[in-house]
N, C-alpha and C positions, 0 to 999 in steps of 0.2 A: 645564268648567275656567277657568280665567280664564284672562286672556292674556298674565300673566307666565310659567304653564309653558307657556304655548305657544311662547314668544318662545327661553323655558333648550330646550324642547327644539327646538326650532330652528336655535337657535349649538349643541347635543351634534346633531344632525344633522352641520350642516354641519365642525363638529368629525370626524365618523365620515367623511363622505366625501372629509375629506382627508386624514386617513392610511388609509383606503382608495388610494385613489388614491401615496401615498408608499409606501406595502408593495408594488405593486405594481410602479410603478418599478424599485423597491432590486428584488422579486424579476427583474422579465425583463431586467434588468445581469446582476444573477447570473445566467439562467441564458442570460446570450448569451458571455457573456467566460466563464466555468466549460466549456461546452461540454457540458448534459447528455445525457442519451441520451433518446429524445420518447417515454417508455416510464417514465421515472421524472421526465420534464420533466409531463408528463401527470398522476403522482403526486401531482408541486407547485402545478398548477394548483385540483387538487378540493383539496391539505389549504385552499389561502388563501381559494378560495370558502367553507371550511369557516366560517376563522379570522374573514375580514372577516362574514357571518352572524353568527355567533356575537359575534366585537365592534360590530354595528351593535344587535345585539339587546340587546348588555347600554348601549349611551349609551342605547336606545328606555325602558330600566327605567324608570334611572336618571332620565332627564328627566318622562317621563310616564307611569309604573310600568304601559309599552310598550304601550302604544293606538298602535294606526296610523289615523294622520285622512293626510292628502291634501300636506298639510306637510310631514315626515315623510320623504316621497319628495321633494318639491323642494328642502326642505335638504341631503338627500344628495345627491340632481346637481347645484346649485351646488357644497355643498365638493367637489363631485370638477372640474367643472367649472375652478373656479377655478383647483384646486395646479392644473392641466392649462392654464392661461393663467399663472397666473404661477409656480410655482417648480420645472417639472415641473424641464426642461430644467437649473437651475440641481442638482436634483437630483438627475438624471442623470449629471451629473458631478462628485460630489463621490463619488457612488455608483464609481464608478473611478477616480477616484483613493482614497476608503479601500478598491478593493480590491489593486490595485496597491501599496500598503503595504503592504498587512497579506499579500503575495507578498515585498516586499522585506521584509522584519523577517524571517519566513517564512528566507529567504535565507542572509540572517545568521548567526540559533537555527543552520539547520544546518551554515554556513562554520566556530562558532564550536564549536559539538560534534565536528567533523568535530578544528578545530583544539585543542580542549581533553580534544576522549576518545581521535577514535582514530585520528590521529598517535602518540603515544607505545601504543596496544596494536599497532601497523604496527612501530614498532621493540621490540615488546618480543620482538612473532613475531618477528621476523627477527633479532632477539638470544638467542632458545631452536632454533631453525633452526639457526644459525650454530655452536650450544654441541652445537647436534647432529650436525654436523655436522663435526665436529672430535671429539667421541669414538669417531662412524663411521669416522675412519680413520684416529685408533689403536687401535683393537679388530683393522682391518682389517691394523693394519703389523702386532701381533707375533699375529695368526691366519696372514699370515706369516715372520712370524720362528721361531716354535712349528714349523707347516710343511717348512721350512729345516732343523730341528734336528731334526725328526723319519724327515725324507726315507727313511734309516739303517733303519729299524724298519717302513718302508710298501714300501719303495722293493721290494728284497728281494723278497717274496710277490708281488705287482704280476708281473714278471718272469717270475716263475716259475709265476705264472700262465700268463703269453702263449707260453711256450714247452708246456707243459700242454695251454693253452683246440683250439688246432687239431687235438689229437691226438685230446680227446673228440669235437669237432667228426664225427671219421672213421668214429668209429666205428661199427659195421655197425647195433646197440641201440638206440642214441640218438640214428639214425637213425633207423628204423622205427618209434620211438614215437612221432619228433616230425610224422612224415607219418599217421601215427592220429589223434595226438591233430588236428592240419591236418582229417581230414577227420570227427571230429565238429562240432569248434567248426563247419563248412559249412555242417552241415544243420539 
């Protein structure tokens, strides 16, 4: 293997180490700000390491067809170390700012959605409810008026039943029958 390929592989591994550090910092800030549950955090950890291994292998394959040498590990270590020395704090602040910006935009979109769709639907609901209440009150008034008009037709049978009902309750045959039915019911 010629030195040009070795230096290119070292450069790829430096880049891969920096990208791994960037991904790790971004993931760490996201998991702290979004408060993932423990099992979800563990699943994302596993996903991070699988993605990092695949990325490093892809970079190694692009550099020297996957040959594993000492300078590969040195390049990865130096890439991660340089990233954490120089860029880590800035990237973490940037990711926090990005999360806050996304949250702000989501809240703004939600407010716009509520103003554009929610409020008209609420007004429509209140309008339909008001119309239904008005129709209900009108029907109730019509029914009261009909009851007042038909009162002579149903008040006489009710009065007749009121005079006839106490006599019916006192009938000995009815009293015996009702007692018998009550005894059957209690069994």
